[in-house]
Steps between C-alpha positions, in 0.01 A plus 500: 500500500764396248747785444794357297611204301783318678771235461623329823857371491585345833411744776514800255202636315531717178209696391382688188216547269540178299669170575715500177640847597592366845658193364703701242622735787607211734688332219662832395615583852636141540264385764355212298653297213183426323123540507390201708708554811231709676139463597274744327217665690379839629535721798210633691448849644621373839820364339411129509634290213235270340553239239294531181221265622465670845506836325219393281288417801598822676427723205144353458436510879602869513292589197808605300411258223180331402440134566734306281394213290847420389688214663825686440664710771459885513676705242620847552294607197184406682585739788616817320 
């Protein structure tokens, strides 16, 4: 199950409710200089980081979201 939105910067994963909030935080604390430095995704209940596409498949397979007709990657608004 998807539990948090996440941004991965190198080996570090920062989590929160929404990706823009996480990005704002990492820029504010000086970890990233701009939005596109990290990979956006989600974290599962077992702590695994999944990129947006893998998270889409995981959320559907676990029944967390209904089958998606959109070709776009999973958005946090679809999960909670």
